[in-house]
C-alpha positions as CSV (number, residue, x, y, z in Angstrom):
1,M,2.3,-31.3,-10.8
2,S,5.1,-31.4,-8.3
3,L,5.8,-28.4,-6.0
4,T,9.5,-28.3,-6.5
5,P,11.9,-25.5,-5.8
6,A,11.7,-24.6,-9.5
7,F,7.9,-24.2,-9.2
8,Y,8.3,-21.7,-6.3
9,A,11.1,-19.9,-8.1
10,T,8.9,-19.4,-11.1
11,W,5.7,-18.4,-9.3
12,S,6.9,-16.4,-6.2
13,P,7.9,-13.3,-8.2
14,R,4.7,-13.4,-10.2
15,L,2.5,-13.6,-7.1
16,L,4.6,-10.9,-5.4
17,G,4.0,-8.7,-8.5
18,L,0.2,-9.5,-8.4
19,L,0.1,-8.6,-4.7
20,R,1.8,-5.3,-5.4
21,I,-0.6,-4.5,-8.2
22,I,-3.7,-5.3,-6.2
23,L,-2.4,-3.4,-3.2
24,G,-1.6,-0.4,-5.3
25,F,-5.0,-0.5,-6.9
26,L,-6.8,-0.7,-3.5
27,Y,-4.6,2.1,-2.1
28,I,-5.3,4.5,-5.0
29,Q,-9.0,4.3,-4.1
30,H,-8.3,5.7,-0.7
31,G,-6.5,8.7,-2.3
32,T,-9.2,9.3,-4.9
33,A,-11.9,9.1,-2.3
34,K,-10.2,11.7,-0.2
35,L,-9.0,14.1,-2.9
36,F,-11.7,13.7,-5.6
37,G,-14.7,12.2,-3.8
38,V,-14.6,9.1,-6.1
39,P,-15.8,6.8,-4.8
40,H,-17.8,8.9,-2.5
41,V,-17.1,8.4,1.2
42,A,-19.1,10.8,3.4
43,M,-16.5,11.2,6.0
44,F,-14.2,12.8,3.5
45,D,-16.7,15.5,2.4
46,G,-15.1,18.9,2.8
47,L,-11.6,17.5,3.3
48,Q,-8.9,20.1,3.0
49,L,-5.8,19.3,0.9
50,F,-3.5,21.1,3.4
51,S,-4.5,18.9,6.3
52,L,-3.3,15.6,7.7
53,M,-6.0,13.7,5.9
54,G,-5.3,15.7,2.7
55,A,-1.6,14.8,2.9
56,A,-2.6,11.1,3.5
57,G,-4.7,11.3,0.3
58,V,-1.8,12.6,-1.7
59,L,0.4,9.8,-0.3
60,E,-2.3,7.2,-1.1
61,L,-2.9,8.5,-4.6
62,V,0.8,8.9,-5.7
63,G,2.1,6.0,-3.6
64,G,-0.6,3.7,-4.8
65,A,0.0,4.6,-8.5
66,L,3.8,4.1,-8.1
67,L,3.1,0.7,-6.5
68,L,0.6,-0.2,-9.2
69,I,3.2,0.3,-11.9
70,G,6.1,-1.0,-9.7
71,L,8.3,2.1,-9.8
72,F,10.5,2.8,-6.8
73,T,8.7,0.0,-5.0
74,R,10.9,-0.4,-2.0
75,P,11.2,3.3,-0.9
76,V,7.5,4.0,-1.7
77,A,6.4,0.9,0.2
78,F,8.5,1.9,3.2
79,I,7.0,5.4,3.3
80,L,3.5,4.0,3.0
81,S,4.2,1.5,5.8
82,G,5.1,4.4,8.0
83,Q,2.0,6.3,6.9
84,M,-0.2,3.3,8.0
85,A,1.6,3.0,11.3
86,V,1.0,6.7,12.0
87,A,-2.6,6.3,10.9
88,Y,-3.1,3.4,13.3
89,F,-1.6,5.1,16.3
90,L,-3.4,8.4,15.6
91,M,-6.8,7.2,14.5
92,H,-7.4,3.8,15.9
93,A,-5.2,3.1,18.9
94,P,-6.7,5.9,21.1
95,A,-10.1,4.0,21.0
96,A,-8.6,0.7,22.2
97,F,-5.3,-1.0,21.9
98,L,-6.3,-4.2,20.0
99,P,-7.1,-3.7,16.3
100,I,-10.2,-5.9,16.5
101,L,-11.6,-3.5,19.1
102,N,-10.6,-0.2,17.4
103,G,-11.3,-1.0,13.7
104,G,-7.7,-0.8,12.8
105,E,-7.2,-4.3,11.3
106,M,-6.8,-2.9,7.7
107,A,-4.3,-0.2,8.8
108,V,-2.2,-3.0,10.4
109,M,-2.5,-5.2,7.4
110,Y,-1.6,-2.4,5.0
111,C,1.3,-1.4,7.3
112,F,2.9,-4.9,7.4
113,T,2.2,-5.7,3.7
114,F,3.9,-2.5,2.7
115,L,6.8,-3.3,5.0
116,Y,7.0,-6.7,3.3
117,L,7.1,-5.1,-0.1
118,A,9.8,-2.7,1.1
119,A,12.0,-5.8,1.9
120,A,11.0,-8.1,-0.9
121,G,10.7,-5.6,-3.8
122,G,8.1,-5.3,-6.5
123,G,8.3,-8.8,-8.1
124,A,7.3,-9.4,-11.6
125,Y,5.4,-7.0,-13.9
126,S,7.1,-3.9,-12.5
127,L,8.9,-1.0,-14.0
128,D,11.6,-1.6,-11.5
129,A,12.3,-5.0,-13.1
130,V,12.3,-3.4,-16.5
131,R,14.8,-0.8,-15.3
132,G,16.9,-3.7,-13.9
133,K,16.5,-2.5,-10.3
134,A,14.7,-5.3,-8.6
135,G,12.4,-3.4,-6.4
136,A,14.5,-0.3,-6.2
């Protein structure tokens, strides 16, 4: 097997689509944990829908679902990237600047992975591709 430009042209959109699907699936879990208590995360017990964390849960649930199916990938990913930047600076950065010291590594990873999807689009296996709007 030779790793030719044709190989990369074939597999890059597929792996981008897989990245989007997995990211959406993982992100939905944050929303369902906050809004429905499934899976149960004790720190979200008693969370109010009309609070900053409640709004985050709605973004995570709806945005994660849209990413999972690949609908409006670019604008959704851009919004979620901003959400994660805000989460990092509000929840993690006050404890310490470096993510390794403040527990914010995943917030940073989500932020920049969403930013990548905002630029690259949804890849293969997306409703955006079916609609003919590559990552719209």
